[in-house]
ChimeraX commands (.cxc) that place a marker at each C-alpha (Angstrom):
marker #1 position 111.60,120.17,93.86 radius 0.5
marker #1 position 111.60,117.16,91.52 radius 0.5
marker #1 position 112.76,114.91,94.36 radius 0.5
marker #1 position 109.92,116.11,96.61 radius 0.5
marker #1 position 107.39,115.34,93.87 radius 0.5
marker #1 position 108.76,111.80,93.56 radius 0.5
marker #1 position 108.55,111.33,97.34 radius 0.5
marker #1 position 104.95,112.57,97.44 radius 0.5
marker #1 position 104.05,110.36,94.47 radius 0.5
marker #1 position 105.70,107.39,96.20 radius 0.5
marker #1 position 103.79,108.00,99.43 radius 0.5
marker #1 position 100.52,108.22,97.51 radius 0.5
marker #1 position 101.43,104.95,95.76 radius 0.5
marker #1 position 102.15,103.22,99.07 radius 0.5
marker #1 position 98.89,104.49,100.57 radius 0.5
marker #1 position 96.76,103.39,97.62 radius 0.5
marker #1 position 98.70,100.12,97.36 radius 0.5
marker #1 position 98.04,99.38,101.03 radius 0.5
marker #1 position 94.33,100.07,100.47 radius 0.5
marker #1 position 94.39,97.87,97.39 radius 0.5
marker #1 position 95.88,95.00,99.39 radius 0.5
marker #1 position 92.78,95.13,101.62 radius 0.5
marker #1 position 89.97,96.29,99.32 radius 0.5
marker #1 position 88.97,93.81,96.62 radius 0.5
marker #1 position 88.21,96.29,93.80 radius 0.5
marker #1 position 91.27,98.50,94.19 radius 0.5
marker #1 position 94.36,96.93,92.60 radius 0.5
marker #1 position 97.47,97.14,94.79 radius 0.5
marker #1 position 100.00,96.16,92.13 radius 0.5
marker #1 position 100.09,99.29,89.91 radius 0.5
marker #1 position 100.22,101.61,92.91 radius 0.5
marker #1 position 103.06,99.65,94.47 radius 0.5
marker #1 position 104.90,99.77,91.14 radius 0.5
marker #1 position 104.41,103.55,91.17 radius 0.5
marker #1 position 105.79,103.73,94.72 radius 0.5
marker #1 position 108.80,101.56,93.88 radius 0.5
marker #1 position 109.62,103.68,90.82 radius 0.5
marker #1 position 109.11,106.96,92.68 radius 0.5
marker #1 position 111.20,105.98,95.68 radius 0.5
marker #1 position 113.97,104.66,93.42 radius 0.5
marker #1 position 114.07,108.08,91.72 radius 0.5
marker #1 position 113.89,110.11,94.94 radius 0.5
marker #1 position 115.89,108.57,97.77 radius 0.5
marker #1 position 118.06,105.53,98.48 radius 0.5
marker #1 position 116.77,105.47,102.07 radius 0.5
marker #1 position 113.10,105.45,101.04 radius 0.5
marker #1 position 113.80,102.88,98.33 radius 0.5
marker #1 position 115.53,100.58,100.84 radius 0.5
marker #1 position 112.72,101.10,103.37 radius 0.5
marker #1 position 110.01,100.33,100.82 radius 0.5
marker #1 position 111.77,97.21,99.57 radius 0.5
marker #1 position 112.00,96.02,103.17 radius 0.5
marker #1 position 108.25,96.29,103.81 radius 0.5
marker #1 position 105.98,93.28,103.89 radius 0.5
marker #1 position 103.72,95.04,101.38 radius 0.5
marker #1 position 106.52,95.10,98.80 radius 0.5
marker #1 position 107.74,91.58,99.54 radius 0.5
marker #1 position 104.26,90.03,99.30 radius 0.5
marker #1 position 103.06,91.86,96.21 radius 0.5
marker #1 position 105.95,93.07,94.10 radius 0.5
marker #1 position 109.33,91.57,94.98 radius 0.5
marker #1 position 109.08,88.47,92.78 radius 0.5
marker #1 position 107.81,90.41,89.77 radius 0.5
marker #1 position 110.44,93.14,90.18 radius 0.5
marker #1 position 113.15,90.46,90.35 radius 0.5
marker #1 position 111.91,89.03,87.05 radius 0.5
marker #1 position 110.64,85.79,88.55 radius 0.5
marker #1 position 106.95,86.39,87.82 radius 0.5
marker #1 position 103.75,86.43,89.90 radius 0.5
marker #1 position 101.78,83.88,91.82 radius 0.5
marker #1 position 98.62,82.54,90.25 radius 0.5
marker #1 position 96.58,84.22,92.99 radius 0.5
marker #1 position 98.10,87.65,92.23 radius 0.5
marker #1 position 97.61,87.26,88.49 radius 0.5
marker #1 position 93.96,86.21,88.91 radius 0.5
marker #1 position 93.29,89.07,91.34 radius 0.5
marker #1 position 94.72,91.62,88.90 radius 0.5
marker #1 position 92.82,90.18,85.93 radius 0.5
marker #1 position 89.51,90.09,87.84 radius 0.5
marker #1 position 89.92,93.65,89.10 radius 0.5
marker #1 position 90.73,95.01,85.65 radius 0.5
marker #1 position 87.87,93.01,84.12 radius 0.5
marker #1 position 85.40,94.41,86.66 radius 0.5
marker #1 position 86.54,97.99,86.18 radius 0.5
marker #1 position 86.66,97.75,82.39 radius 0.5
marker #1 position 83.20,96.20,82.27 radius 0.5
marker #1 position 81.83,99.32,83.95 radius 0.5
marker #1 position 83.38,101.50,81.23 radius 0.5
marker #1 position 82.20,99.07,78.56 radius 0.5
marker #1 position 78.63,99.21,79.89 radius 0.5
marker #1 position 78.60,103.01,80.10 radius 0.5
marker #1 position 79.99,103.47,76.58 radius 0.5
marker #1 position 77.67,100.82,75.15 radius 0.5
marker #1 position 74.60,102.38,76.71 radius 0.5
marker #1 position 75.52,105.72,75.14 radius 0.5
marker #1 position 76.21,104.30,71.70 radius 0.5
marker #1 position 79.98,104.81,71.76 radius 0.5
marker #1 position 80.73,101.59,69.93 radius 0.5
marker #1 position 84.26,102.56,68.82 radius 0.5
marker #1 position 85.12,103.02,72.49 radius 0.5
marker #1 position 83.65,99.60,73.29 radius 0.5
marker #1 position 85.74,97.96,70.59 radius 0.5
marker #1 position 88.88,99.72,71.79 radius 0.5
marker #1 position 88.21,98.77,75.40 radius 0.5
marker #1 position 87.50,95.17,74.42 radius 0.5
marker #1 position 90.82,94.99,72.53 radius 0.5
marker #1 position 92.70,96.45,75.50 radius 0.5
marker #1 position 91.02,93.92,77.79 radius 0.5
marker #1 position 91.89,90.96,75.52 radius 0.5
marker #1 position 95.54,92.04,75.27 radius 0.5
marker #1 position 95.64,92.56,79.04 radius 0.5
marker #1 position 94.40,89.02,79.67 radius 0.5
marker #1 position 96.76,87.55,77.08 radius 0.5
marker #1 position 99.70,89.40,78.63 radius 0.5
marker #1 position 98.99,88.09,82.12 radius 0.5
marker #1 position 98.26,84.55,80.96 radius 0.5
marker #1 position 101.17,84.15,78.53 radius 0.5
marker #1 position 103.55,87.06,79.16 radius 0.5
marker #1 position 103.98,86.98,82.93 radius 0.5
marker #1 position 105.60,83.87,84.37 radius 0.5
marker #1 position 103.51,82.07,87.00 radius 0.5
marker #1 position 105.32,81.36,90.24 radius 0.5
marker #1 position 104.61,78.17,92.12 radius 0.5
marker #1 position 104.80,78.83,95.85 radius 0.5
marker #1 position 105.75,76.09,98.29 radius 0.5
marker #1 position 102.15,75.80,99.52 radius 0.5
marker #1 position 100.86,75.19,95.97 radius 0.5
marker #1 position 103.42,72.45,95.35 radius 0.5
marker #1 position 102.32,70.31,98.31 radius 0.5
marker link #1:1,2 radius 0.2
marker link #1:2,3 radius 0.2
marker link #1:3,4 radius 0.2
marker link #1:4,5 radius 0.2
marker link #1:5,6 radius 0.2
marker link #1:6,7 radius 0.2
marker link #1:7,8 radius 0.2
marker link #1:8,9 radius 0.2
marker link #1:9,10 radius 0.2
marker link #1:10,11 radius 0.2
marker link #1:11,12 radius 0.2
marker link #1:12,13 radius 0.2
marker link #1:13,14 radius 0.2
marker link #1:14,15 radius 0.2
marker link #1:15,16 radius 0.2
marker link #1:16,17 radius 0.2
marker link #1:17,18 radius 0.2
marker link #1:18,19 radius 0.2
marker link #1:19,20 radius 0.2
marker link #1:20,21 radius 0.2
marker link #1:21,22 radius 0.2
marker link #1:22,23 radius 0.2
marker link #1:23,24 radius 0.2
marker link #1:24,25 radius 0.2
marker link #1:25,26 radius 0.2
marker link #1:26,27 radius 0.2
marker link #1:27,28 radius 0.2
marker link #1:28,29 radius 0.2
marker link #1:29,30 radius 0.2
marker link #1:30,31 radius 0.2
marker link #1:31,32 radius 0.2
marker link #1:32,33 radius 0.2
marker link #1:33,34 radius 0.2
marker link #1:34,35 radius 0.2
marker link #1:35,36 radius 0.2
marker link #1:36,37 radius 0.2
marker link #1:37,38 radius 0.2
marker link #1:38,39 radius 0.2
marker link #1:39,40 radius 0.2
marker link #1:40,41 radius 0.2
marker link #1:41,42 radius 0.2
marker link #1:42,43 radius 0.2
marker link #1:43,44 radius 0.2
marker link #1:44,45 radius 0.2
marker link #1:45,46 radius 0.2
marker link #1:46,47 radius 0.2
marker link #1:47,48 radius 0.2
marker link #1:48,49 radius 0.2
marker link #1:49,50 radius 0.2
marker link #1:50,51 radius 0.2
marker link #1:51,52 radius 0.2
marker link #1:52,53 radius 0.2
marker link #1:53,54 radius 0.2
marker link #1:54,55 radius 0.2
marker link #1:55,56 radius 0.2
marker link #1:56,57 radius 0.2
marker link #1:57,58 radius 0.2
marker link #1:58,59 radius 0.2
marker link #1:59,60 radius 0.2
marker link #1:60,61 radius 0.2
marker link #1:61,62 radius 0.2
marker link #1:62,63 radius 0.2
marker link #1:63,64 radius 0.2
marker link #1:64,65 radius 0.2
marker link #1:65,66 radius 0.2
marker link #1:66,67 radius 0.2
marker link #1:67,68 radius 0.2
marker link #1:68,69 radius 0.2
marker link #1:69,70 radius 0.2
marker link #1:70,71 radius 0.2
marker link #1:71,72 radius 0.2
marker link #1:72,73 radius 0.2
marker link #1:73,74 radius 0.2
marker link #1:74,75 radius 0.2
marker link #1:75,76 radius 0.2
marker link #1:76,77 radius 0.2
marker link #1:77,78 radius 0.2
marker link #1:78,79 radius 0.2
marker link #1:79,80 radius 0.2
marker link #1:80,81 radius 0.2
marker link #1:81,82 radius 0.2
marker link #1:82,83 radius 0.2
marker link #1:83,84 radius 0.2
marker link #1:84,85 radius 0.2
marker link #1:85,86 radius 0.2
marker link #1:86,87 radius 0.2
marker link #1:87,88 radius 0.2
marker link #1:88,89 radius 0.2
marker link #1:89,90 radius 0.2
marker link #1:90,91 radius 0.2
marker link #1:91,92 radius 0.2
marker link #1:92,93 radius 0.2
marker link #1:93,94 radius 0.2
marker link #1:94,95 radius 0.2
marker link #1:95,96 radius 0.2
marker link #1:96,97 radius 0.2
marker link #1:97,98 radius 0.2
marker link #1:98,99 radius 0.2
marker link #1:99,100 radius 0.2
marker link #1:100,101 radius 0.2
marker link #1:101,102 radius 0.2
marker link #1:102,103 radius 0.2
marker link #1:103,104 radius 0.2
marker link #1:104,105 radius 0.2
marker link #1:105,106 radius 0.2
marker link #1:106,107 radius 0.2
marker link #1:107,108 radius 0.2
marker link #1:108,109 radius 0.2
marker link #1:109,110 radius 0.2
marker link #1:110,111 radius 0.2
marker link #1:111,112 radius 0.2
marker link #1:112,113 radius 0.2
marker link #1:113,114 radius 0.2
marker link #1:114,115 radius 0.2
marker link #1:115,116 radius 0.2
marker link #1:116,117 radius 0.2
marker link #1:117,118 radius 0.2
marker link #1:118,119 radius 0.2
marker link #1:119,120 radius 0.2
marker link #1:120,121 radius 0.2
marker link #1:121,122 radius 0.2
marker link #1:122,123 radius 0.2
marker link #1:123,124 radius 0.2
marker link #1:124,125 radius 0.2
marker link #1:125,126 radius 0.2
marker link #1:126,127 radius 0.2
marker link #1:127,128 radius 0.2
marker link #1:128,129 radius 0.2
view
């Protein structure tokens, strides 16, 4: 039963990750991480299949191998999170929930600092030329 739950969770992650690769406001990265983790827990075949997909190779392979992320991927993640958090910030601010705004602002600052300083930036061949 546990294995089936991991497979279902992995399939949901792949589906949302594929949508996120196309839609600008839906982040692909966290969903693909969910899929990779779920498939690794559920099945060697599904894990091998997922790691062989173009979706994994383009979005997650370098990060999972500890090499980092491209500048484009980092910027896309930071912009998406900023846009989504600003919606929450606006809603809480308009309702007078200032402690929530402060908390969300701190989370946002640490998120940006992590991606700028904590995640290594890969230089692709195209960027070097």
